[in-house]
Every structure is written in structure tokens, then in C-alpha cells.
N, C-alpha and C positions, 0 to 999 in steps of 0.2 A: 374566321369570325362569322357568326350567324347574321345574315342580312335581314334588315327590317323590311316588312311588306311595304308596297308602294303607296298604300292608302293610309292617310294620317289617322291616328286613333280617334279624333273627334268625328270622323265619318260615321254615319249611322245607316245600317242596312236592314231593310225589312226582308225576311226570309219566309216564304210560304211553307208551312209545315202541316197542312191539313192531312196529308197522307198518313201521318202518325195515328190518326183516329180511324183509318179505313179498317174494314173487317179483316182484310189481308194486307197489311202494310207492305210486305214483300221487300224485294231488293231495292226498290226506289226509296222507301223510307230509310232502310238500313244504310245505304250509301250516303244519303243526304245528312243523316244524323251524325255519321262519322266525319263527314266533311265539316259540318258545323263545329263539332268538338275539336277538330284539328285547327280550325281558324281561331277558336278562343284560346288555344295554347300558343299561338304565335306571339312574339315579343311585343309588337305594336299593332295588335289586331284592331280592326274597326269594331265598333259596337254593333252587335247583332241583336235583333229583336224578331221573334217569331210572330207569325200571324196565322190565324185559323178561323174556322166557323165557330158558332156557339155550340158548346157541349156541356152536358151535365156532369160528366166524369172525365178524369184524366185519361190519356191513352194507356195501353198495357205497359207494365213496368219496363219491358225491353225497349219501348219506343217513346220514353219520356225524354224530351229534349233537354240539353244542358243549359239552354238559354231561356229567358222569360218568353212566354207566348201570350200575345194579346188577342182576344177574340172579337170578331166583328159580330153584330147583333143578329145575324141570320144563321139558321142551321145549314148544313153542308149543301144539300141539293138546291135550296133557295139561293145560297151564296153563289154557287157555280152558275146557276141560271142568270142571276143578276150581273155577275161579272162578264159572262160571255154574250149576253143579249143586250143588257142595259148599260154596261160599262160603268157600273157603280155597285157598291160603295168603294171609295178609295181606301187603301190600306191605312192611310194616315188617320182615319177615323178611329182606328184601334191603337195604332202604334205611336201616334204623334208624328212630328216631322221626321222624314228620312231623306237620305241622299240618293239611294239606289233601292230598287225592288229586285229581289232575286226570286223569280218564279221557278221553283225547283221541280215541278211536275207539270202536268197538262193544264191545271187551272191557271188561267191568265188574268191577273188583276188589271184594272185600268192603268193607263200610262200617265200617271201624275208626275213622275220623275223617271230618269232613265231606268230601263228594265234589262236585266240580264236573265235569260231563260236557259234552263237546262233541258235538252232533248235527250232522253235516255236511249230511245230507239224510235223507229217508224214502223213497228211491226204491224200496226193496223192497216198500213198501206200495202205491205208485203202480202199478207194473207188475212183478209177481213173475216173469214170464217172462224178465226181463233177468238173473236170477241163478240160481245152482245151487241144488238142493234143500238141500244142506248149508248154503250161505250163508243161505238164507231162515230155516232153523231157528235158526242162530246169531244173526241179526239180531233175530228175534222174541223170543228169550230175553233178548237184551241190552236191547231196548226195555222189556220187562217189568221188568227190574232198574233201568233209568233211572227208570221211574215210581215205584218203591218206594224207591230208595236215593239218588238224586241230590238234593242240596240246591239246586243251581242248574244250569241247562242253558243252555249257550252255543250260539248259532246264527249262522252267518256272513251270513245274509240275512233280510230280512223274509219272503221267500217260504218259507224253512224254518221260521220262527216260525209263520207261518200254517198250514203243513202240520202242525206239532206240535200246535197248538190243535185243528185239524180232527180229529186222531187222539187227542184226549183228554188231552193234557198241559196242566197248569194254567198259564195265562198268567203268574201271579205268580212262577213259577220260571224263566221264560224271559228271556234277556238277548241283545240284538243285539250281536254282536262281529264286524264285517266283517273280512275279510282285507285285507292291504295289498299294496303293490308297491314294489320298490326303485326309486329314481330311475335312469333309464337313463343309461349312459355314452355319450358321443358315439361314433358308429360311423364309422370312417374308410372312404373309398371302397376303399382297398386291402384292408381287412379283409373288406368285402362281397365283393370279387372273389375273395379266397382261399376264403371259405366257399362261394361258388357253384361254384368249381372242385372243392372237396372233395366236394360232394354232386351233382355232375353237373348243375347247373342252368344251362341256356343260354338259357332263355326267361323272359318274365314269368310269375309264378306266383301261384296261389291257395294260401294257407297254412292248414293245420289243425293243431292241437296237442292231444294228449290221450292217454288210454289207450284202446286198441281194445276196445270193449265195445258191446253193442247200444244202450244209451240215448244213446250219442254220435251216432247217426244217420249213420254213415259211408255206409251204403247210400243214403240220401237225397242225401248230398252227391255221391257218385260218379254217381248217376243225373242230378243237376243238371249235373254236369260234362259228361256225355254230351250232354245237350240243348244246352249251350253250344257244344260241338264241332260239332254237326250244323248249327246255324243261324248261328253266328258264328265260323267257322273262321279268319276274318281276324284275330281277337284273338290267336291263336297262344299259348294259355295252357297251362301245366302245372298239375297239382294236386300239392302237396307235403304229405305226411302225416308228422308228427313225433310220436314217442312210442312207448312200449313196447306189446307185444302183451299184451292182457288176457285176456278169456274170452268164450265163447259167440258168437264172431264169426269167420267165415272170410273174412279180408281178401282172399285171393287170388281167391276166388269172387266177391266183390263187385266187384273191379277188372276181372276178366275180360279182354276184349280191349283194355282201355284201359291195360294195364300199361306201354306205352312212354311214355305221357304222365302217368301217375300215379306219382310218386316216393315210395316208402316208405322213409324214411331212419332210422326207429327213434329210439331215445334219442339226444339230442345234448347236449353240454355247454352250460351256461348262456350262455357267451360266444358260442357259435355260434348259439344260439337267439335271442339279442338281435339278431344280424345278420340272421337270417332274418325276424324280425318287421319290422325296419326296411326290408327290401328287398321285402317282399311287396306285390303290387299290391292285394290285398285279403285280410283274414283272415276266414275263414268258419267259424262255429261254430254249426251248426244243431241243437244237442243237443235231444233230447226232454225231458230233465229234468236239472237241476243244483241243487246246494245253494248254489252261489255262481258258479262259472265263472271261476276264476283266470286261465286263458289269455286270456279276453276282456280282463280288466284289464291283463294284461301286454302284449297287442297294442296296446291304446290308449296305454299309457305309452310305447311305442316308435314311435308315430305311424302305425301301420297302420290304414287304414280298415276298419271292422268291419261284417260282416253276421252277425246272430245271431237267435235264436228269439224270436218274439213271445210274450207271456204267460208269461215264465219269469224265473228269478232273473237270467239274463244280460241281460234287458231292464232289470231293476232296476239292475244294476251299470252298464250302459252309459248309461242315463237320457238318451236323446235324442242320444247320440253314436254311433249305429249305425243301419244300415238293418235293419229288422225284417222277418222272413219267417215263413211258416207252415212249421214243422219237418216237418209231415206231407206237404208238397207239394214234390216236386222242381222243379216248374215255378216255384213261388214262390221257392225258393232260387236257381234259375238266374236269374230276373229280378232278384233282389237283387244278385247278383254282377255281372250285366251292367250294372246301373245304375251301380255304382261304377267298373268298369273302362272304361266308355265316356264317363264324365262327369268330367273332370279337376277341375272346380270343386267338384263334390260330394265327390270323394275328398279334396281339400285341406281342405274344410270338416269332414269327418269326422275327418281326421287332427288338425286343430287342436282340435276339440271333445273328441276322445278324450283328448288329452294333458291338457287342463284337467280333465276328469272324473277321470282316473286320479290326478292330483295330490291329490285329496281323500282318497285311500286310502293311509295310511302304516302301516308296521309298528309305528312308535312308538305310534300311536293304538291299534292292536290290543293291544299289550303292556299299555298302561295300563288298558284295559277289562278285560283278563284279570286283572290284579293287583287291580283293584277288586273283581272277583268273588271272588277269594281272601279279601280283607278282609271281604267281606260275610258269608261263611260262617264265618270264623274271626277275629273282630275282636280 
């Protein structure tokens, strides 16, 4: 029998959802929106109400929350400054009374009731050059407020928990709450053909999915692709890059003369993404640093053989179901890709192992762990 969550349905939780309006909502918004959706599908879920800054328009269709969102009277930058420097306005000004505030990204509201904060990663402390000066200042202040005001801190991976402990956050406040993945729907051959035509894909391809930013290591991946082209032209591969443009990365410069074989397709709908995962010869995600690495989990769920970074959260997520490479070495990345695309038995083994590993991660489990955290701070 399905267990009921620990929080009674009369509990009311304010969830920050401002990231849905960001120019690049990215994996942060995607994971939180799926978490919210999963909580609403629990049998005795608490009431969730979103909170955001003032906006003239709704977010992009792919990032519209399933719960009502109440806006505070300030635009985003003013709200972030007011929250982080003045510690006002309280979220209750928009939401009405709540029992818990869930700060789902780096914007930290005032502590009017218990706060559960999600830390996706501490990448800005690992390598500041990956971020803008304004971003670094914002993240530093947010982390200071998490230290002082968060009653519990949720992390999507043990790697993020370890990073938090390394940077002085008390282990007693940290909880492991991995993200999930939706069970894939069967992909028809005709659907794959349609998607291939839509994006101009006529050859076998290496797939990458994410937001274009320095820590994703697209430069290393493109350099690895160049090595493969030089020594294994017989493989006749394309490199397909899926996802929005982010920051501090000149993708055109990175691609250079390879633009005829590197397909930059940008954001794609979920249905098309599922078909691309299913059709990829290999999914390669050699990121320098991740808090979790949701695309790796999604690729495994759809049966794509995975190549990803050694010594990272994506190694933790894949746990034996991927070929591991040195993210700092294009040679290592190229060798990992070549191993998969030239060894059909290995590719099949990775595909099967990846599906089994991905099945361990459900959004239902994520939702129950989050609701348990709400109950812990507001019993």
C-alpha cells in the first residue's frame, strides 16, 4: 500500500519559482518544476504555492509551474537585492500564511517561518571564472544566508553534500534528495525518422544536452570530436548539441571549422529530446563539475550508452553504467567515445545497465523525501 507523506494536507508551503522566468531557466528550473509536479501527485500532499518577482508575462511554456504562483511587488533584481540585503519583503506578502518556505535556488527569502533550502551545487566556489562577477557576489551572499537561515539543506547528490561539508556547512542540516526521471515512452521508428529530418541529422551522432557554459566542457568535447574525425573518419559521426545558450562561452569559436559536422539545435521539446536520446550512438557529458547531472540520468533512461566524467556527481549517478573519462583530456574523451561506437557489445551492455540504474531514480521518491524535510522543520 502506498504510504502517505508525513506532512498533513493542511500544511502550506511557499516554493520560490523565480528561476522559471530566467533567460536560461536551465536544469535548476527543470528539476524543481518536476519535483513540484511530483509532490502535487502524492496522495496527501501539502498545499504548495509558488512565489516570484513581478513579471508582465508568464514564463516560457516549458517552464510554467503546475501550482499557482503569487508575485511580490518588486521586479527580479530589486527583489533579490531586497531579500539579500534588507531581508524583506516576506513571502507571505504575496502568498498569505505559510508553514514552510522552500528556497529552491540561490535567492534566499527572509526567515519568517522555517526554511528548507536546496543547494544544487557549489560550482562558484570550485571555479569562480566560470561565472560573472555579479553572479559570484549573488551566490556568495546567498550561501551566507543559507548558513544562517536555512533549517535544512537539500542536496541532489552525495558529491554536493561533500562539497557543502568541505565549505563549512554542518552535516546535521544536510539531506540527500536525488532528482528523478520519468519512465520513457516507447519511441516509434517513424517518430525517430521525423525528428532526424527536422534537425537535419543524416548520420550516426554523438549527443550532448545542457546549457552552454564553461563548466560543461564543450571545448573539450569539440576537441575530442576533432580527434575522432582525424583518426576515425570511417565512423562518419556528427556531434549534436542540444540546449539553450548560457553565458561566458563562445560556441561558434569553439566549433570553428567543424560547423558542418557539429549540429547546434538549441532547445528542443521533451518529446523530441526523448527521440534524440533513443537514437544517439553515444551520449557524452564530460562536464568539469555538476551538482547532479540530470541529462546523464535521462540519457540512461532512454537507453543511450553514456560517456561521462570520472570523479564527479555524474559518476555517482551513473554508478558503473557509463564509460568514465578525464574531463580535462580531449584524448581521454575521444577514447571513451570511440570505445562505445566501435564496440556494439559494450554499447548494448551500457544501454541495459543504464536503464536499470535510471529506474532507481523516481520523482515519486524525490517528492517524498522533500515532503519529509518539510515535516522535519514544521512537524
